[in-house]
TORKOLMAR-434903 format. One line per field, with one value per residue: residue number from 0; x negated, y, z of N, C-alpha, C in turn. Coordinates in nm, 3 decimals. Layout:
<pts>
num NUM,...
nu X,...
nv Y,...
nw Z,...
cau X,...
cav Y,...
caw Z,...
cu X,...
cv Y,...
cw Z,...
</pts>
This chain:
<pts>
num 0,1,2,3,4,5,6,7,8,9,10,11,12,13,14,15,16,17,18,19,20,21,22,23,24,25,26,27,28,29,30,31,32,33,34,35,36,37,38,39,40,41,42,43,44,45,46,47,48,49,50,51,52,53,54,55,56,57,58,59,60,61,62,63,64,65,66,67,68,69,70,71,72,73,74,75,76,77,78,79,80,81,82,83,84,85,86,87,88,89,90,91,92,93,94,95,96,97,98,99,100,101,102,103,104,105,106,107,108,109,110,111,112,113,114,115,116,117,118,119,120,121,122,123,124,125,126,127,128,129,130,131,132,133
nu -1.170,-1.435,-1.474,-1.543,-1.440,-1.159,-1.098,-0.881,-0.988,-1.141,-0.993,-1.028,-1.182,-1.135,-0.904,-0.630,-0.486,-0.248,-0.133,0.092,0.108,0.154,-0.089,-0.056,0.025,0.233,0.419,0.524,0.340,0.095,0.155,0.157,-0.108,-0.236,-0.135,-0.224,-0.490,-0.513,-0.411,-0.618,-0.826,-0.744,-0.772,-1.020,-1.313,-1.257,-1.206,-1.361,-1.292,-1.084,-0.971,-0.882,-0.655,-0.549,-0.353,-0.308,-0.022,-0.002,-0.128,-0.255,-0.503,-0.599,-0.646,-0.951,-0.949,-0.773,-0.882,-1.129,-1.009,-0.911,-1.135,-1.322,-1.104,-1.024,-0.979,-0.761,-0.715,-0.418,-0.208,0.003,-0.095,-0.116,-0.142,0.014,0.256,0.233,0.323,0.607,0.919,1.210,1.346,1.166,0.813,0.668,0.779,0.662,0.402,0.184,0.031,-0.224,-0.399,-0.712,-0.750,-0.624,-0.361,-0.045,0.106,0.277,0.518,0.580,0.858,0.961,0.873,0.790,0.725,0.395,0.289,0.394,0.289,0.007,0.001,0.098,-0.128,-0.335,-0.283,-0.270,-0.549,-0.644,-0.580,-0.666,-0.950,-1.132,-1.463,-1.718
nv -2.934,-2.855,-2.848,-3.096,-3.399,-3.581,-3.903,-4.175,-4.392,-4.285,-4.308,-4.546,-4.799,-4.673,-4.576,-4.370,-4.060,-3.859,-3.560,-3.368,-3.065,-2.714,-2.480,-2.257,-2.310,-2.284,-2.276,-2.563,-2.703,-2.638,-2.761,-3.023,-3.057,-3.018,-3.229,-3.459,-3.434,-3.442,-3.699,-3.858,-3.800,-3.917,-4.176,-4.234,-4.441,-4.534,-4.337,-4.270,-4.436,-4.329,-4.102,-3.763,-3.631,-3.372,-3.315,-3.063,-2.913,-2.726,-2.422,-2.254,-2.146,-2.254,-2.040,-1.923,-1.925,-2.135,-2.356,-2.364,-2.426,-2.670,-2.818,-3.085,-3.221,-3.346,-3.164,-3.158,-3.039,-3.094,-3.023,-3.084,-3.344,-3.712,-3.837,-3.724,-3.852,-4.092,-4.094,-4.142,-3.992,-3.922,-3.675,-3.433,-3.436,-3.279,-3.309,-3.537,-3.743,-3.935,-4.284,-4.419,-4.722,-4.892,-5.024,-4.868,-4.855,-4.721,-4.738,-4.654,-4.404,-4.111,-3.946,-3.602,-3.414,-3.621,-3.835,-3.767,-3.945,-4.186,-4.230,-4.237,-4.485,-4.678,-4.644,-4.734,-5.001,-5.082,-5.047,-5.226,-5.470,-5.476,-5.519,-5.374,-5.338,-5.118
nw -1.631,-1.677,-1.935,-2.039,-2.195,-2.066,-1.991,-1.965,-1.864,-1.637,-1.429,-1.329,-1.116,-0.887,-0.632,-0.681,-0.607,-0.755,-0.881,-1.070,-1.229,-1.274,-1.350,-1.230,-0.974,-0.743,-0.449,-0.372,-0.522,-0.381,-0.138,-0.217,-0.294,-0.046,0.100,-0.045,0.000,0.276,0.319,0.200,0.362,0.601,0.569,0.663,0.683,0.436,0.272,0.068,-0.139,-0.270,-0.507,-0.577,-0.799,-1.015,-1.270,-1.492,-1.635,-1.816,-1.982,-1.793,-1.601,-1.280,-1.005,-0.863,-0.577,-0.517,-0.631,-0.469,-0.217,-0.244,-0.291,-0.449,-0.571,-0.872,-1.142,-1.418,-1.751,-1.907,-2.063,-2.335,-2.392,-2.437,-2.216,-2.007,-2.064,-1.946,-1.700,-1.539,-1.440,-1.241,-1.247,-1.244,-1.334,-1.171,-0.921,-0.779,-0.612,-0.740,-0.739,-0.854,-0.933,-0.883,-1.144,-1.320,-1.343,-1.293,-0.982,-0.791,-0.707,-0.500,-0.365,-0.404,-0.125,0.031,0.329,0.462,0.662,0.600,0.348,0.412,0.553,0.371,0.182,0.348,0.400,0.128,0.052,0.243,0.164,-0.111,-0.122,-0.256,-0.397,-0.320
cau -1.175,-1.561,-1.478,-1.547,-1.323,-1.110,-1.066,-0.807,-1.073,-1.197,-0.889,-1.050,-1.262,-1.109,-0.757,-0.615,-0.353,-0.242,-0.029,0.110,0.185,0.126,-0.204,-0.021,0.016,0.302,0.418,0.523,0.203,-0.001,0.191,0.102,-0.253,-0.279,-0.095,-0.324,-0.624,-0.506,-0.396,-0.734,-0.919,-0.678,-0.830,-1.153,-1.423,-1.228,-1.164,-1.447,-1.230,-0.980,-0.989,-0.752,-0.642,-0.454,-0.324,-0.252,0.049,0.020,-0.252,-0.266,-0.611,-0.584,-0.714,-1.055,-0.923,-0.705,-0.985,-1.224,-0.944,-0.894,-1.275,-1.310,-0.992,-1.026,-0.856,-0.755,-0.614,-0.369,-0.110,0.016,-0.173,-0.053,-0.168,0.117,0.356,0.211,0.392,0.759,1.000,1.359,1.392,1.043,0.708,0.605,0.834,0.602,0.282,0.150,-0.080,-0.289,-0.474,-0.830,-0.750,-0.571,-0.211,0.035,0.166,0.404,0.526,0.651,0.945,0.968,0.876,0.757,0.659,0.280,0.256,0.409,0.166,-0.108,0.015,0.097,-0.252,-0.413,-0.239,-0.323,-0.700,-0.695,-0.547,-0.740,-1.081,-1.214,-1.606,-1.773
cav -2.790,-2.811,-2.885,-3.233,-3.469,-3.670,-4.024,-4.267,-4.488,-4.224,-4.331,-4.683,-4.827,-4.608,-4.538,-4.214,-3.973,-3.776,-3.477,-3.297,-2.940,-2.601,-2.409,-2.138,-2.370,-2.240,-2.325,-2.682,-2.768,-2.627,-2.862,-3.167,-3.056,-3.032,-3.370,-3.569,-3.400,-3.499,-3.854,-3.914,-3.788,-3.995,-4.320,-4.259,-4.492,-4.584,-4.219,-4.265,-4.521,-4.270,-3.961,-3.669,-3.575,-3.276,-3.281,-2.939,-2.946,-2.595,-2.362,-2.179,-2.201,-2.236,-1.916,-1.970,-1.959,-2.275,-2.442,-2.370,-2.473,-2.792,-2.857,-3.234,-3.260,-3.356,-3.088,-3.195,-2.973,-3.211,-2.990,-3.133,-3.458,-3.809,-3.889,-3.701,-3.948,-4.218,-4.067,-4.148,-3.922,-3.921,-3.546,-3.351,-3.501,-3.199,-3.351,-3.646,-3.773,-4.071,-4.369,-4.515,-4.850,-4.911,-5.091,-4.762,-4.885,-4.654,-4.848,-4.605,-4.252,-4.067,-3.848,-3.473,-3.383,-3.743,-3.816,-3.810,-4.067,-4.313,-4.233,-4.296,-4.611,-4.748,-4.661,-4.808,-5.142,-5.109,-5.054,-5.345,-5.580,-5.482,-5.567,-5.310,-5.317,-4.980
caw -1.634,-1.707,-2.079,-2.067,-2.230,-1.963,-2.041,-1.871,-1.781,-1.537,-1.312,-1.286,-1.017,-0.756,-0.602,-0.725,-0.556,-0.854,-0.885,-1.223,-1.187,-1.351,-1.321,-1.135,-0.838,-0.663,-0.313,-0.363,-0.570,-0.281,-0.036,-0.256,-0.281,0.103,0.126,-0.087,0.077,0.418,0.315,0.175,0.498,0.700,0.547,0.741,0.631,0.322,0.194,-0.070,-0.228,-0.330,-0.549,-0.596,-0.931,-1.046,-1.389,-1.500,-1.740,-1.896,-2.032,-1.700,-1.520,-1.147,-0.958,-0.794,-0.435,-0.499,-0.661,-0.359,-0.109,-0.257,-0.356,-0.449,-0.662,-1.010,-1.224,-1.564,-1.845,-1.976,-2.154,-2.467,-2.397,-2.414,-2.075,-1.924,-2.078,-1.858,-1.567,-1.544,-1.318,-1.249,-1.289,-1.316,-1.298,-1.073,-0.800,-0.727,-0.595,-0.783,-0.683,-0.962,-0.859,-0.961,-1.268,-1.402,-1.340,-1.211,-0.885,-0.713,-0.699,-0.402,-0.411,-0.348,0.025,0.108,0.454,0.450,0.752,0.531,0.226,0.474,0.598,0.247,0.134,0.434,0.351,-0.010,0.066,0.321,0.081,-0.238,-0.121,-0.365,-0.354,-0.358
cu -1.327,-1.576,-1.521,-1.422,-1.288,-1.057,-0.973,-0.877,-1.128,-1.099,-0.930,-1.167,-1.251,-0.950,-0.757,-0.470,-0.360,-0.116,-0.012,0.185,0.106,0.003,-0.172,-0.012,0.087,0.325,0.429,0.396,0.093,0.027,0.120,-0.055,-0.320,-0.243,-0.198,-0.470,-0.619,-0.479,-0.511,-0.826,-0.875,-0.723,-0.963,-1.269,-1.379,-1.196,-1.244,-1.394,-1.127,-1.023,-0.879,-0.763,-0.525,-0.442,-0.237,-0.157,0.088,-0.115,-0.298,-0.395,-0.597,-0.682,-0.819,-1.029,-0.851,-0.798,-1.095,-1.167,-0.930,-1.014,-1.269,-1.196,-1.018,-0.937,-0.879,-0.661,-0.557,-0.235,-0.102,-0.057,-0.108,-0.041,-0.046,0.247,0.362,0.274,0.546,0.810,1.140,1.401,1.252,0.939,0.635,0.653,0.753,0.459,0.268,0.040,-0.115,-0.392,-0.600,-0.858,-0.673,-0.429,-0.139,0.123,0.274,0.405,0.619,0.728,0.916,0.951,0.860,0.683,0.515,0.231,0.286,0.319,0.038,-0.098,0.033,-0.051,-0.359,-0.398,-0.293,-0.485,-0.726,-0.685,-0.613,-0.890,-1.168,-1.366,-1.651,-1.918
cv -2.745,-2.823,-2.998,-3.309,-3.578,-3.811,-4.104,-4.353,-4.444,-4.259,-4.473,-4.680,-4.750,-4.588,-4.387,-4.169,-3.873,-3.685,-3.428,-3.157,-2.822,-2.539,-2.298,-2.181,-2.296,-2.311,-2.481,-2.760,-2.756,-2.723,-2.993,-3.160,-3.066,-3.162,-3.453,-3.549,-3.465,-3.647,-3.918,-3.914,-3.897,-4.149,-4.347,-4.311,-4.526,-4.444,-4.209,-4.354,-4.448,-4.127,-3.891,-3.623,-3.488,-3.255,-3.164,-2.927,-2.821,-2.536,-2.243,-2.230,-2.165,-2.107,-1.999,-1.997,-2.087,-2.381,-2.471,-2.442,-2.618,-2.878,-3.024,-3.295,-3.246,-3.276,-3.121,-3.136,-3.063,-3.163,-3.028,-3.285,-3.603,-3.872,-3.835,-3.778,-4.074,-4.208,-4.050,-4.053,-3.910,-3.787,-3.470,-3.420,-3.410,-3.240,-3.468,-3.637,-3.905,-4.155,-4.443,-4.617,-4.856,-4.979,-4.989,-4.789,-4.789,-4.768,-4.788,-4.468,-4.225,-3.955,-3.701,-3.485,-3.526,-3.750,-3.864,-3.930,-4.185,-4.332,-4.297,-4.436,-4.714,-4.756,-4.716,-4.961,-5.165,-5.125,-5.187,-5.477,-5.600,-5.531,-5.504,-5.286,-5.197,-4.989
cw -1.660,-1.866,-2.125,-2.105,-2.125,-2.040,-1.945,-1.789,-1.647,-1.401,-1.268,-1.194,-0.870,-0.744,-0.635,-0.675,-0.672,-0.846,-1.044,-1.187,-1.278,-1.282,-1.223,-0.985,-0.752,-0.507,-0.298,-0.418,-0.451,-0.176,-0.076,-0.249,-0.142,0.134,0.086,-0.029,0.214,0.428,0.282,0.300,0.581,0.677,0.595,0.675,0.481,0.226,0.068,-0.177,-0.311,-0.381,-0.573,-0.719,-0.959,-1.195,-1.429,-1.635,-1.835,-1.918,-1.913,-1.611,-1.379,-1.104,-0.859,-0.646,-0.420,-0.535,-0.550,-0.249,-0.124,-0.329,-0.350,-0.540,-0.798,-1.084,-1.368,-1.632,-1.920,-2.068,-2.292,-2.494,-2.377,-2.294,-1.996,-1.960,-1.990,-1.732,-1.570,-1.410,-1.350,-1.285,-1.345,-1.247,-1.181,-0.918,-0.722,-0.704,-0.644,-0.744,-0.802,-0.908,-0.938,-1.098,-1.375,-1.408,-1.251,-1.113,-0.827,-0.737,-0.575,-0.439,-0.356,-0.192,0.094,0.224,0.446,0.553,0.669,0.411,0.304,0.500,0.464,0.183,0.218,0.406,0.223,-0.009,0.133,0.224,-0.061,-0.240,-0.215,-0.315,-0.411,-0.356
</pts>
């Protein structure tokens, strides 16, 4: 969003909760942004090992209210970029929350309306087992 070039390597060295959606960010987009923020916060001392990423798949810039509400989420204008091809989906990419590991590998994707408590539990286990040094 700040006109710097985003490189896939920027997903490395940290766990990533990633969503793909329009810059218009309608109701389900807002729900995903809220979920990934809360899931990150639920990791307590390990929250700094996780970054939140929103790949914007169109040319619509999010409104300032949404940007402010989810401050700390990395916004990436990805429309027409090969990066979007890295995230498979059964129906639509917008239906999922993706987890990318510190090596830049897509590890998991959660379906539409996944239980946030299960995401929290999965991440706690991953962080415990990964021994990622920060």
